N, C-alpha and C positions, 0 to 999 in steps of 0.2 A: 506626586502621590501615586498616579496610575502606573508609572514605570516601576515604582517600588513594589506595588502589589503584584505586577506581572512577574517581577523577579522572584518573589516569594512562591508564586504558583509554579514557575519553572523549576525552582529549587526543590519543591515538593515532588516533582516528577523525576528529576535527574538524580537527586540524592547526594550530589557533591558540588562544591563551589566551582571546581574546574569544569565539570560538565555543564553546569548552569551558565557559566561565562561563555563557553563555546557555543551553546545553543542561542544565547542572546547577543553574541558577538561583542562582548564587553570584557573588561579585565576582571580577574577574580577580586581585586581590590574594590572595584565598582560594585560587584555583587555584595560583598561584605558591608560596604557603606550603605547600600540601599536597605539591606535587612536591618542594620543598626538604626537607621532612620525610622523604620516602621516600629521597631521595639520602643524607641523613645516616644513616638507619637501615641502608641497605644498603652505605654507604660506596662508592657508585658514581655516576657521572654517568649519568642515565637519559634526558636529552633534550639536544638541541642546537638552538640558535636560528639561524635563517637569515632575518633581517629579522623580519617578523611571523609567519612560518611556524615551526613547531616539528616536528622529526623525532626519533624515538627513536634512542638509541644502540643498540649491540649488546646491552648489558645491559638496556636498557629494553625492547627487542623481546622478549627471552627472558622477562622478567618478565611482560609483558602476555600472551604466549602461554600461560604457565603459570597465571596467576591468572584469566583470562577464564572458563574453564569452571567454576572454583570459585565465582566471583561469580554466575554464572548459576544455579548450583545453590542458592546461598544465597537469591537472590531468589525462586526457585521454591518453596523451603521456606517462605519468608515468605508467599507468595501462598496456598499450600495451607493453612497453619496459621491464617491470618487471613482472607483474602478468602473462601475456600471455606467456612470455618466460619460465616461471616456470611451465606452465600448470595449472594455478590457475584462478578460476572464483570467483570474489567478488559479492555476491548475496544479494539483498534486497528482503525480502519476507513479504507479508501481515501477521500481527500477528495472525489472526484467522486461516490462512492456516498453518503456522508453528506450531501452537498449536493443530492442529487436524490431518488431513491426510498428511500434508507436510513431516514430518520426514520419514515415510515409503516410500513415493513417491521418495524423494531424495535418500534414501538408495538404492532403486532399480536402479536409474540412476547411482549412484556411482558404483554399481556392474557391470553395463554395460560399464562404462567409468572409469576403475580403475586407469588410468593414470592421471586423472583430480583431482586436489585438490579444495575443495569448502570452501569458507569462508562465513558464513551466518550472516545476520543482520535482526532482526525482527522489523518491523516498520508498521505504518499505511500506507495504499496505497498511499495517497497524499505525504507522506514523502519519500517513495520509489521513486516516480517519480521525486521529487525535487532533490534527491541525484543522480539519474541517470543523470539528466540534468547538475548537477554541476561536474560530472566526478568522484564522490566518489564511486559509484557502477558501475559494468559492465553490470549486468543483473537484471531485476526485475520480480518477480512473484507476481502479485497483481490483484486487482479486478477492475471492471468498464468497461465501453464501450470502444471498440477498436477505436472508432472514436473521442475520447475525446482529444487525444494528437497527433496532426498532425506532431509535430516536432520529434517524436520518432517512431521507428518501433514497432508496437503493434499488436500481433497476439493472438486471443482467442484460447486457447488450450483445454478448457473444459467448460461445462455449468453445474455447480454444483447445484443439486436439492435443492430447498427450502422446508422446512417443517414447520408445526405449532405444537408447543408443547402446549397441552391443560393446562390451569391453574391448578396447583396442580396435574396434570396427571389425573384429573377427566374426566369421559366419556363426550365427546362433540358431540352433534348431529349437525354436520356441513355438509352442502350441498354446493358443489362447486358453487361459484357465489353469495352465500347468504352473506349479509353484516355481517362483523365480525370486532370487534375492536382488535388490536394487539399491542404488544410491539415489537419494532424492532430497527435497527441501526439508528444512527443520520445522519443528512443531509450532514455533511462534509465528510463522509466516501466515499471510492471509490465505494462501492456496491450500495449505495442508488440511485444514478442517473440511474442505470441500472435496478432497480426493481420497482421504484416508479410508472411508467406508467402502468405496468401490474398488480401491486397491485390494482390500481384504477379500472382496467377492471374486476378484480376478486372481487371487492367490499370489499377489505381489507383496513381498515382505521387505520393508525398509530395514536395511542392516547398517547403513551409514547415512547420516543427515548432515547437510551443509547449509550455510546461510544464503546461498545464491544458486539459482538454477544454472547460471553460466559456469559456476565453479563445478557443479555436478557434471555438466556436459564435458568440461575440459578434463576432469578426472577420469571419466569414462573413456574419452578418446586416448588417454594415456595408459589405459589398461588396468585401472584400479577397481573396476567393477562395471556392471551394467547401469546406465544412468536413465532415470525417468524424468523427462523434462517436457515443457510445452514445445510444440512444433516450431513456434516462432524462434525459440532459442536455437534449436537444431538448424533451422534454415539460415539464421544469421551467421552461424559458424561454418556454413558452407557444406554441411553434411548432406550427401546425396540421398534422395528419397529411397533408393534401393538399399541403402546401408542402415536405415532406421526401421524399427518395427512399429507400425501404427496400431493404435488401440481403438476400440469401438467409441464412436462419438455420436452415433444415432441410436435412439432407443430401440431395443428388441426385447421381446418377452423372455427370452432365455439367457440374456447376457446383460450385464450392467454397462453403462457408458463410463468412460474415463476422460473427462475434460476438465479444463480449468475455467471456472466462470469468471468473466470480466465484467465489472460493475461500473455503472455511472452513479456516483454518490454525491449528494448535496444536502445541506440543511433545508428544511421544508420551506422556510421563508425565501431562501436563495433559489430553490428550484422553481418557485412561482414567478420569478423574474423573466420577462420576455426574452432577453438576451440568452439566458441560460437554457430556456426552453428551446430556442432555435438551435443552440449548440447540441442539445440532447437529441433533437430530431435528426440532425445530420449524422451525429455519431452512431446512433442506433441503426440508421439505414446503411451506412458504410460497413459497420461491424457485421450486420446480417449478411451482406454481400460477401464479406471475407470468409464466413463460415461455409457458404455455398461453393465458393471457389476452391476450398481446400480438398 
């Protein structure tokens, strides 16, 4: 029964049988059979098909609203009883972080906490948050404002500097505050909401948006426009410091900062666990040192 309910919740998020089957790593036939079993059990139609899309009926919506918190609690209990007992932390990390400075960062934490086993999952920040809420992940390292998710414990552990990669690495006569058109991340990302306002204050105008900071950087290198990316992305691609334009990252009365907040996020019950608190202490200390070194 629990698997069937989980399938209905997943289907409500994905909207198609194919996406639900991919997310759950089962066949589309298995998804259909589980939904059919629920409909027989409750003697109600729970979904309606509109071409390839699937929407919940009124009864389906009510069922998902009621069971989602219960399923989250069940997953949380599983994590606490199994993962924590084994000294394991299941971690969701923003893709751009895990593809840039993240691995070295986590390696240092592993050296400081050799008794802890880490299981990593690379996702976009909004997905990390969803899976924290559902009880699938124990901790998230992602981007965005710490005030955006009041139902979770969210602590900013570093402010990663943002830089401009000149188009084709050609010399760019740029003066801070001068209007400049840039390529950068799209609006659904975790980072966009935390940089948009200060971009406007610095007269940086987003004219092209992409789903990945690495894609933005590569397009800038190929001459498709100036790219606004976190410094970790530029460093990972081997861009020399002299070839990038660094933006303010320390507060000044006459100019805004432009950084990407990196957050340590967990459900309140999970953040209270001693193992997670130890991980947070090491992560925040190392992250603060990284900001000083940049």
